[in-house]
N, C-alpha and C positions, 0 to 999 in steps of 0.2 A: 819705647816712647814714653810710658808711665814712669820710668826711672829718672828721665830728664826733669821731671816735675816733683820729684822728691825733695829737692833742696828748697824749693820755692814753698812747698807746703810746710816745710819745716821753719822756715824764715817768717811764714805768716803768722805762727804761733808766738813769736818774740815781740816784745814791746818795740814800737817804731820809735819811741823816744829812749828808753833806757839801753836797748840793744842796737841802736842806730849804727854804731862802729862795727859791731859784728855782721849786721845785715850788710852794709857796704862792703866789708872785707870779702864775704861770700860772693857777692855780685861782681866785683872789682877783679878778684883773684881767682874764682872757681866758675862761675857762671858764664861770663862773657869777657874775659881780660883782654883780648886784643881788640874787640870793638871798643871797650870802655877806654883803653889807652889811647886809641886814634881819636876817640871823643874828646878825651882831656887835651890831646895835641891840637885838636880843632878849636876847641874852647880858647885855648892859649893863643892861638893864630888869629882868632875873631878879635881879640882885644886889640891887635895892631891896627884895626880899621877905625878905632876910635881917635879921632884927631889929637885930642889931648895927650892921650897914652903914646901913640907914635911920635908926636912931637918930643915928649920927655925922653923916649927911648932913643930917638935921633940926637937929641942934646947932650946926651950922657954916653953916646957912643955904643948904645945897646944893640944897634943894627951892624956895627962893624963886624968883619968876618972873624976876626979873633975873639970877640965877646959873644957871638950868637950862640956858639955851642955851649960854652960853659954857663951862660945865663940859662939856657934851656936845661942842662944837666943839673944844675943848682937847684932850679925850681922844681924839677921832677923830683929829685931826691928829697927835698925837704917837704913837699906835698906829700909824696908817698909815705914819709916816715910819720908824719901827723895824721895821714888818712888811714894807717893801718893800726894804729893805736888810739886810745881815747885820750884828748888832750885834757879832759876833766879829770883823769886819774893816773896817767902815765907819764913819769917825770922824763922820759926820752921823747915823747911827743911834744910835751909842753916846752922842753928846751929846743925842739926843732921850730916850733911856732915861735918862740921867742927870738930865734935866730932871724926867720922869716919877717917878723916885725921889725927887728933891727935894721936889716936891709933896707926895707921900705922906708923906715923911720928917716934915713938919710934924705929922702925926698919928700918928707912929710908936708912941707910947705908947698910942693908942686904937684902932689897927687891928691886929686879931689876924693870926698867920700862918694861921690857918685861914680867915679871911675873905679874905685875899689869894690862897691857894690856891683856894678856891671861885671867886673871880673869875676867876682865871687860867684854871681848868678850863672854865669856861663860854665863854670865848673860844676855847679848844681843841676843845671837843665840839660847840657849837652850829653851826658852819658844816657839818659832816658830817652832823649831824641834819637840817638844813634842805635840805640838797641831797638827801639820801636821800628826803626827803618831798615837796619842792616842785621840785627842779631836774630838769634833763633826764636826769641820771644822778647815781648816788651815788657818793661818793669810792671809789676803789679801796683795798684793803688797803695798798698802797704809799704812797698819797696820805695815808691816816690815819696811817701811821707817821712820814712826812715832818711832818706837822701836829704830831703828839706831840714829835718831835724839835725842832722849831722853838720851841713854847712851853716845853719843858723847858729849853732854854738860856736862854730869856727869863728864866723864873722863876727860875733860878739866878743870872742877872745882877741880878736884882731882890732877890736874898737870901731869896728864899722857900724854906722848909724843906719836905721832903716828909712 
């Protein structure tokens, strides 16, 4: 039982700001990868309940059977790529984020800042909620802060205003 907490104790010694990517990588890939993956899937699913988002996806054929899987896979691959590396210092993560922004840029006049902020908040909050409810442990306050810092930086790089 004590060994399960070893990683959490090590992560607690890292800066929640400067090491936010490292902390999230440990959480997402080693601590509770299955639960966090399901949380991210649920976060994406929750965005479909927002009328403006679902209307846009419907009008752009985002819910068509041929498009749903490729949209999900593309979104997952891009998010994983910039989630596993620091967009502040890694050129591949920055390129993945640039591609993500380019895709969403096609609809910039139809995607509100509020919708972008809501979607970002779901990816920020759902993993901690899922882990608290279904994981072997909840995020520590330090891990929650690192998660917030990571998604805040990402939101800034996406041009999302608070």
